[in-house]
C-alpha positions in Angstrom: 89.9 108.2 114.7 91.1 110.1 117.8 94.6 110.4 119.2 96.3 107.0 119.1 98.6 107.9 122.0 96.0 106.8 124.4 96.7 103.2 125.3 93.8 101.0 126.4 95.2 98.7 129.1 93.7 95.3 128.5 95.1 91.8 128.5 97.0 91.3 125.2 95.6 88.9 122.7 98.1 87.2 120.4 97.4 87.2 116.7 98.1 83.9 115.0 98.3 82.8 111.4 97.7 79.3 110.0 99.0 79.2 106.4 100.1 75.7 105.2 101.7 77.0 102.0 105.1 75.9 100.9 107.4 78.8 100.4 105.2 81.3 102.3 108.2 82.9 103.9 109.9 83.6 100.5 106.6 85.0 99.2 106.4 87.3 102.2 110.0 88.5 101.8 109.5 89.3 98.1 106.3 91.4 98.8 107.4 93.5 101.8 108.6 96.4 99.8 105.3 96.6 98.0 103.3 97.1 101.2 103.0 101.0 101.0 101.8 100.9 97.4 99.2 98.1 98.0 98.0 100.0 101.2 97.6 103.2 99.2 95.6 101.4 96.6 93.4 99.7 99.2 92.7 103.0 100.9 91.7 104.5 97.5 89.2 101.7 96.9 87.8 102.1 100.4 87.3 105.8 99.8 85.5 105.2 96.5 83.2 102.5 97.7 82.6 103.8 101.2 82.4 107.6 101.0 81.0 107.9 104.5 84.4 106.7 105.7 86.1 109.7 104.2 86.8 112.9 106.2 88.4 115.4 103.8 88.8 118.0 106.5 90.5 115.7 109.0 94.1 114.9 107.9 94.8 113.0 111.1 92.0 110.6 110.3 93.3 110.0 106.7 96.8 109.4 108.1 95.4 106.9 110.7 93.5 105.0 107.9 96.7 104.7 105.8 98.8 103.7 108.8 96.3 101.1 109.9 96.1 99.6 106.4 99.9 99.4 106.1 100.2 98.0 109.6 97.7 95.2 108.8 99.3 94.2 105.5 102.8 94.4 106.9 102.1 92.4 109.9 100.2 89.8 107.9 103.4 89.3 105.8 105.5 89.1 108.9 103.4 86.2 110.2 103.6 84.6 106.7 107.4 84.7 107.1 107.5 83.8 110.8 104.3 82.5 112.5 106.0 83.1 115.8 106.5 86.9 115.1 105.4 89.1 118.0 102.0 90.8 117.8 101.8 92.7 121.1 102.5 96.1 119.6 100.1 95.5 116.8 97.4 94.4 119.3 97.9 97.7 121.3 97.7 99.7 118.0 94.3 98.1 117.1 92.9 98.5 120.6 93.8 102.2 120.3 91.9 102.3 117.0 88.8 100.7 118.7 89.1 103.1 121.7 89.3 106.1 119.3 86.2 105.1 117.4 84.3 104.8 120.8 85.7 108.1 122.0 84.2 109.8 119.0 80.8 108.1 119.5 81.0 105.8 116.5 80.1 102.2 116.1 82.4 99.8 114.3 80.1 99.2 111.3 82.0 101.5 108.9 85.4 100.3 110.1 84.4 96.6 109.5 83.0 97.4 106.0 86.3 99.3 105.2 88.3 96.3 106.4 86.4 93.9 104.1 87.1 96.1 101.1 90.7 96.6 102.0 91.3 92.9 102.6 89.8 91.9 99.3 92.1 94.3 97.3 95.2 93.3 99.4 94.7 89.6 98.6 94.3 90.4 94.9 97.4 92.5 94.7 99.6 90.2 96.9 98.7 87.2 94.6 99.4 89.2 91.4 102.7 90.6 92.6 103.8 87.1 93.9 103.0 85.7 90.5 105.1 88.4 88.8 107.9 87.6 91.2 108.0 84.1 89.9 106.1 82.2 92.6 103.6 79.5 91.6 100.2 80.9 92.7 97.7 78.3 91.8 94.1 78.4 92.9 94.8 76.4 96.0 97.6 78.7 97.1 95.5 81.8 96.5 92.6 80.3 98.4 94.8 79.4 101.3 96.2 83.0 101.5 92.7 84.5 101.2 91.4 82.3 104.1 94.4 83.2 106.2 93.8 86.9 105.5 90.2 86.6 106.5 91.1 84.8 109.7 93.7 87.5 110.4 91.2 90.3 109.9 88.7 88.5 112.2 91.3 88.4 115.0 92.1 92.1 114.4 88.4 92.9 114.5 88.1 91.1 117.9 90.9 93.3 119.3 89.4 96.5 117.9 86.0 95.5 119.4 87.7 94.9 122.8 89.2 98.4 122.7 85.9 99.9 121.6 83.9 98.1 124.3 86.4 99.0 127.1 86.6 102.7 126.1 82.8 102.9 125.7 82.3 101.3 129.2 84.8 103.7 130.8 83.2 106.6 129.0 79.8 105.5 130.2 81.1 105.2 133.7 82.6 108.7 133.6 79.4 110.1 132.2 77.4 108.3 134.9 79.6 109.9 137.6 79.1 113.3 136.1 75.3 112.8 136.0 75.2 111.6 139.6 77.1 114.8 140.5 74.6 116.8 138.4 71.7 115.1 140.3 73.3 115.9 143.7 73.8 119.6 142.7 70.2 119.9 141.5 68.7 118.3 144.7 70.9 120.4 146.9 70.0 123.7 145.3 73.3 124.6 143.6 73.7 127.9 141.9 72.9 128.4 138.2 76.6 128.8 137.4 77.5 125.5 139.1 74.6 123.7 137.3 75.7 125.0 133.9 79.3 123.8 134.4 78.1 120.4 135.7 75.6 120.1 132.9 78.3 120.6 130.3 80.5 117.9 131.9 77.6 115.5 132.2 76.5 116.2 128.5 73.0 117.0 129.9 71.4 120.1 128.5 69.7 122.1 131.3 65.9 121.8 130.6 63.4 124.6 130.8 61.3 122.6 133.3 61.8 119.4 135.3 60.1 117.3 137.9 61.3 115.0 140.7 59.8 111.5 140.9 60.0 110.1 144.5 60.3 106.3 144.5 59.8 103.4 146.9 60.1 99.7 145.9 57.0 97.7 146.3 59.0 94.5 146.9 62.2 92.6 146.1 61.0 91.8 142.6 60.8 95.5 141.5 62.8 95.7 138.3 65.4 98.3 137.5 63.6 100.8 135.3 65.0 101.3 131.8 64.9 105.1 131.4 65.7 107.5 128.6 69.3 108.9 128.8 68.1 112.4 129.7 66.4 111.2 132.9 68.8 111.5 135.9 68.4 108.4 138.1 69.0 108.6 141.8 68.2 104.9 142.6 71.4 104.7 144.6 70.1 107.3 147.2 68.6 106.4 150.5 65.4 108.0 149.3 65.5 107.0 145.6 64.2 109.5 143.0 64.4 110.5 139.4 64.8 114.0 137.8 62.8 114.1 134.6 63.4 116.9 132.1 60.4 118.3 130.3 58.0 116.1 132.4 54.9 117.4 130.5 56.3 116.5 127.1 54.8 114.0 124.7 55.0 110.4 125.9 56.7 111.3 129.2 53.8 110.2 131.5 53.3 106.9 129.6 57.1 106.2 129.7 57.1 106.7 133.5 54.0 104.6 134.0 55.5 101.8 131.9 59.0 101.8 133.4 58.0 102.2 137.1 55.9 99.1 137.5 56.9 97.5 140.7 57.5 100.9 142.4 55.4 103.2 144.3 56.1 106.6 142.6 54.9 110.1 143.1 55.8 112.9 140.7 56.3 116.5 141.9 55.0 119.5 139.9 57.0 120.7 136.8 59.3 123.6 137.9 62.3 125.5 136.8 65.7 124.3 137.9 65.8 126.9 140.7 62.6 125.4 142.2 63.5 121.8 142.1 63.4 121.6 145.9 59.7 122.3 145.8 59.1 119.5 143.3 61.2 117.2 145.5 59.4 118.1 148.7 55.9 117.7 147.2 56.8 114.4 145.5 58.1 113.0 148.8 55.0 114.2 150.7 52.8 112.6 148.1 54.8 109.3 148.3 54.4 109.3 152.1 50.6 109.7 151.8 50.5 107.0 149.3 52.5 104.7 151.6 50.0 105.4 154.3 47.2 104.4 152.0 45.7 107.9 152.0 46.0 108.4 148.3 46.5 106.0 145.4 46.3 105.5 141.7 48.4 104.4 138.8 52.1 105.2 139.2 53.4 107.8 139.2 50.9 109.7 141.3 50.9 113.4 140.4 51.3 115.6 143.5 49.4 118.5 142.0 46.3 116.4 141.8 46.3 115.9 145.5 47.1 119.4 146.7 44.1 119.8 149.0 45.0 116.6 150.9 48.8 117.5 150.9 48.0 120.9 152.4 45.6 119.5 155.0 47.8 116.7 156.2 50.5 119.2 157.2 48.0 120.3 159.9 46.6 117.0 161.0 45.3 118.2 164.3 43.4 121.1 162.7 42.0 118.8 160.0 40.6 116.4 162.6 38.9 119.3 164.4 37.3 120.5 161.2 36.2 116.9 160.4 34.7 116.5 163.9 32.8 119.8 163.5 31.7 119.7 159.8 31.0 116.0 159.5 29.4 115.5 163.0 26.0 114.5 161.5 27.7 112.0 159.2 29.6 110.5 162.0 26.4 109.7 163.8 25.3 107.4 161.0 25.9 103.6 161.4 29.6 102.7 160.7 28.6 100.6 157.7 26.9 103.6 156.1 29.4 106.4 156.8 31.9 105.8 154.0 29.3 105.3 151.3 27.4 108.4 152.3 30.6 110.4 152.4 31.5 109.2 148.9 28.1 110.1 147.7 28.1 113.5 149.3 31.6 114.3 147.9 30.4 113.3 144.4 27.3 115.4 144.8 29.3 118.5 145.8 31.5 118.0 142.7 28.6 117.2 140.3 26.2 119.9 141.5 23.9 117.4 143.2 22.9 116.0 139.8 21.8 112.4 140.7 22.3 111.1 137.2 25.9 112.3 136.9 26.7 111.2 140.5 25.3 107.7 139.6 27.6 107.5 136.6 30.6 108.5 138.6 30.0 106.0 141.4 28.6 103.3 139.1 25.3 103.3 141.0 21.7 103.4 139.9 20.3 107.0 140.1 17.6 105.8 142.5 20.3 104.6 144.9 21.9 108.0 144.8 18.5 109.7 145.4 17.9 107.4 148.4 21.3 108.3 149.9 20.7 112.0 149.3 17.5 111.7 151.3 19.5 110.2 154.1 22.1 113.0 153.9 19.3 115.6 154.0 18.0 114.0 157.1 21.5 114.0 158.7 22.6 117.5 157.7 19.4 119.4 157.1 19.6 122.8 155.4 23.4 123.0 156.1 24.0 120.5 153.3 23.2 123.0 150.6 24.6 126.2 152.2 26.9 127.6 149.6 29.3 129.6 152.0 30.3 126.3 153.7 30.8 124.2 150.6 34.6 124.5 150.4 35.2 123.6 154.0 32.8 120.7 153.7 34.4 119.5 150.5 37.9 119.5 152.1 36.7 117.8 155.3 35.1 115.0 153.2 38.2 114.5 151.1 40.4 114.3 154.2 38.0 111.9 156.1 37.6 109.6 153.0 41.4 109.4 152.6 41.9 108.7 156.3 39.2 106.0 156.4 39.6 104.3 153.0 41.5 101.3 154.4 38.8 100.6 157.0 36.1 100.9 154.4 37.9 98.4 152.1 38.2 96.0 155.0 34.5 96.2 155.7 33.7 95.6 152.0 35.9 92.5 151.9 34.1 91.1 154.9 30.7 91.8 153.3 29.5 94.4 155.8 27.1 97.2 154.9 
């Protein structure tokens, strides 16, 4: 448990005790001086039965356990003697305990197990010592004390849980602030020294490689993605994005695809931290092309698979001139034929004019591909197979197909061609 001087400011919860036992006050008065011994024995039993609760190299922790056990038994006896006894200080103490456990990154499972062990021994010893002191401790009285002790412990557990939850929430808020700062520094090209310091504060190890995912909501029903803790989320930004460490690692692509449903997403190339601006720029350019319907695919769309189009679209006027010159024969074909012929020609260039392979790629019959190739030969002549011009023709086709995909889809919907 961490330093107990750190008070968690929450509304105080009063601890109450319902113990309808005659002479409860006298029993409590006779047992008070025995509290340290019973607490020490309870701690010993906890340490034997719950070794994971023991920290031999942390004397502060051992002291806090003894103090907490004495405090619980002592306050229980105070309430036995006077149900109206104050509990504010005790509540603050237990909230500090919960906050301390949260501050050290632990759940309350071990604490709750230790409490059950300690409560069982305390009830046993209190009943035994009361009997020795001359009090009549029949089964009904012992059962009433045991039930009251369990109820007391449940109230204490609720207070500890409040402190734990409050501290955990505040810690998460601080960490989120640090991680947003980390994201801002990365996106704005901060120095390596600034990044190292911010990464330490954010508890975010600087990765060897990372990538930026540019995002745009598809509609109001887009769900907030549930992302791994090492992904820096910039959903609060005007142009929302993510920074994904080790983007080519196992399961990364599937995780992004699963979590980004309802978003248009484009992922920039994997780069070092000093080149994140490149990944950001290419992700945003890819997202813009996707928004214009020029490229598509399952989210996120990898920018590096659309590099020719990204490069060409930066010089739109030049691309249109190349298209007009290189695809002039194609553009003389009937509008209903142009897109299909262009698709077929692109597939032929990429499959070495193998009709069978082209047919498989376009889900056509090979005879249909051969018919379209004859049409293309009539339009282009010998130029179609001129090796020196292949790259320019290939790029012009890709650009033209991207720019005309929407019109082609509309014609298909209407049943033309």
